[in-house]
C-alpha angles and dihedrals in degrees: 000000000000090000091052092048089051093050091048092050091047091052090053093052119104113275095240090057091050091049091049092048092051094061090064113081123212090248111044089209088073089066129214116346099241098196093053090043089058090052091050091049093049090048092050093049092046094046107030091169086071093059095091091054092046090052094047092050093048089050090052092052093045092050090052093046092049091051091050092045091239092149094167092066089043090060091049092050093052092047089053091049092051093052093048090051093051093047102043122068111163140111090263089066092082096082090043090055091055090056089046093052090047090055091047089051089052090054094048091050093055118095093229111106092208091057092047090053090046093052090047093052091051092049091051090053089049091049091057092057115098109218121215096228131027122253113233098187106037117107132183101205093121094049092049091053095044097046091047090053090050089055087063096049115158099188111159091229106079092208095051090043091053092047093052093047092051089050090051092051092048089049092054089048089053093049091051093049094046095045095045093050090049121090088238092054091134091078093071091057094059112121094244089062098039091050087062102036101047099047090047091056093044090050092060092042090052094054095062090043088060091052095045092049088062099044100037135258113343118249123229106276123229123240092262092051092050091060092051099039114085091197095056092043090048092050092050090050091048091051092049092049093052092044089059093049117114135199095276099047104034095099093052090058095048103043095067088059089065092048091052094048091047094048094049094039093237098152092085108068092019105188092115092045091052091048091051095052092046087057090047095049093048095043101050124075111273095239091062096055093103089062090063093045091051091051092051091050091048091051091049088056091050093051096041091118095052126103118294093248093055091051090046090052091053091047090051089053089051090052092055090047097050090043087063097035094050089066091059134017118336097171122198096332099092098099091034090058093051094042092052093046093049089049091053090046088058091047092050092052090048091053092047093052093044089053090050092050091051093050090112089068096049139044119274090241095057093046093050088048091053091047092051090049091052089050087056089055092048094048090049091052093049092047090050093048092048097046093046093047095046090056096052123100116263097257092053092043091057090054091048091049091055090043093055092043090054089058095055107108117228121203111249097027130093101190098089121111092226096061108209095189094105095043102058125211094310094051092044090052091050092051092047093051094047094046091049090049089052090049090049090057093046092052093048109117094006111149114187120189091225130022091235088064091051095043110029116177095253088056101035096056098054091038093058093046095082089052087072094054123105094246120103095204094052091052091049092053092050092052093048090051089051090051091053090053100040098042102082096158101048096249096137096090090056090055097047112135127024112264145132103269110214095202120012091191089070089067091064092220113203118218143150133214111282109260125225090246091056091048089052091049092054092049090054102035108014092099089057091056093045091048095054092047090049094049092041090061091056096062115115095213095059114135131190092277091056092054091046092052091046090053091049090050092055092044094049092047088054094049099043106028112019123117122160093283093050090047090058091048092050091051090050088050092050092050090048089053090051089052089054090062097040101044094031096198090165095054093239120184116262092251091058092048092051090044091056091048090051091048091053091048093050093047099045089048088054095043095048091055093045094055091036099215105159097209091048091049090048093054093047092046092049092053091048092049091050091049092050088059104035106020112019089164087075090066124080095230089062108031096050096045101039115032094167097080097063117147120246093228142359117238112221095204096060092101093166088071095051135072107244124215095215093054092046091049090048092051095046095042091062090057096054100267119143099239099173093105092054088077090063111079117233113253120180122238121247123229138168089268090081091065092048094047096061091228118175096220101054093123090052093053093044091051092052091050094047090052095045093118095055142352095228134086125278093253092053091051092054090052093048091057094058093086130012114190134172090253090055092050091049090051091050092064097040110121098201112110094348096118096060093044092051093049092052092046092051091050091052092047093051091049091048097050094044089062100032120096120248094248091058092050090051092050091051091051090052091049090050091051091051090048092053090049094053092046092051091049089052093051093046091051092052091055092062098045122105119281116286122263119259090266089067095247129107114237119220132174119258091246094058111113091229099042107159138127095256118177117221089233087083090084090064093066107058091147088070089074089058100049 
């Protein structure tokens, strides 16, 4: 009777329930009844409005079986759900999906690892289904939390732990795919979800990093290994997540990375941090790279009070990020990157000096350790600045060069952004050196079409300022920066080291014809370059590297910028440098004097072979041969290798050892060079930089500049302007005996202006200006007078204010008014 009642009741049950019941065998080991499953599937496809009831009934049975630990029936129920999901695609599937997700949640909540894996696999299959219409109410908060927790499984059994973690990662991957493909995909990018997803993935990536760091670099895993390796799977999921990020949610995906690295103290050492950000930079879309860089800069500001090694680790990560971003789009963050790095450079120097000042309160070992750590930070900043700058396009690199140069503090000024007032002289010098080192790296490999683009006036003036400072390292950095900018044909390596080059043609120097723009640049700024080379040779703390860089500067200027006029100027400069060593007005040590003589010898040997004038080459070779026999300390191969054989004094009358202006003029004049200007000694200009550089010989330089028109006194100059004749002009350009007269006049002028008060010097300058004005007016008036008489002389009445017997040949020597 009871059996009959049961059969009657079963017959009265809804058809969908009967179809669902039939798929479950009596023994769960037999598995899903396939024939009845096909009937259920056909029924669900034919009557999609019944899907929600089918799903609810299956969920009811599954919940009961889970509670009773009848896991065999649970597996059958989930298999049936999976097949129904794959077969049914209609609007009526939405309620069914809710039942399905409810059953998956039940499995994930159970403590049985097999059920958790089963629920995850079903969810992944569901995530790969593309639904016809979006769901406006479905949320995946529970699944994000549960899958993230599974990623941190601590099961005592390693195999089960590994299985659960893999399931958690695959579940997160499924959530990401489903949420991103949904119309409401923005919900998955909310911070509360990213704060769980990203650290979970990084946690599993970190585990394999720890193992690989002990056994060496990881090899490329096979496909089978990828499925079993939580680290590889987590990395793939992380890449996929970042690849789907858009402009509005990029920051939410990156910020949890910083929190994870901070929490687990992964900035020192920072191998894993670097690996993470490489993955990030290569996974995101290129146009969003600047978002990541901004986040790194912001985190560096947040951690600016941390230990030096932590800051250095963050900066190293920034270096790796900008190295990748510089090849693509870097957006508006270029100046922000450099500004932030320079600010932290200033902070690092401040920390270093404060540690040094507090050395009395700590042991010497700890202080030196702190200083070395800060040096690591500073080197990392410089490396980042240089690498980033060297990968920028030329137009941006020019802006960055000027930006960095504007940050270099100059003693005596207060307008710099990196205020050195609280650092003192030592801190200011540290900032100057590091900024110039940064600039050196930025200019590396820079190839400007014209030198005016590489050295514009707003950049050239502040760049050359440090070359006047009494610091050997600063001057070296300035010269190296100049070499980077001037050397457009990569000749610098061939000129490395100061030496007498036997045959310059063996160097295979590359050069082009001097452009009109470069000629114009030398006319405007050539004197600045000459002046800084000249003054750089007069520094007492010069070492061999300084002389080598000065030689390279002269050689590169010759190769890149020298026409006939510049060649004459360079020879005048070389003779003036020789006079520095011979006359020794600055009381230089004997090593410096011999070093300057060796520099002049090396350069004139190079120049004579470059312009290939036989007589000039013969004179230079003869002097070098004489020196090699009688005064080897005047040659670079000797003075810079053996400093013990220095002479006690330099005899001024040993003309065979010196390069003579009259012989050089004679040799060049025969080859068509205009050698008139060789008779005028080179004297450097004077600018405000001298006052800022704290040089000791400012008065000397000012006196030479004030007396540039003549080496005699003001009264003598007034007398000399009373009558200008052809004979006087001819005498003015006569080379015989002019060198010794000029040397004596310069000595007298220097002595006079060293002892004269400032007011007297100013008055003399004013008198000289008035004199020039009157002389120019006289010459201009002569040009508009009637033609000269047959005798070649203009005739004026005695009452004329400028009555003189003035030859018309005066108009052929306009340069006289300049010198």
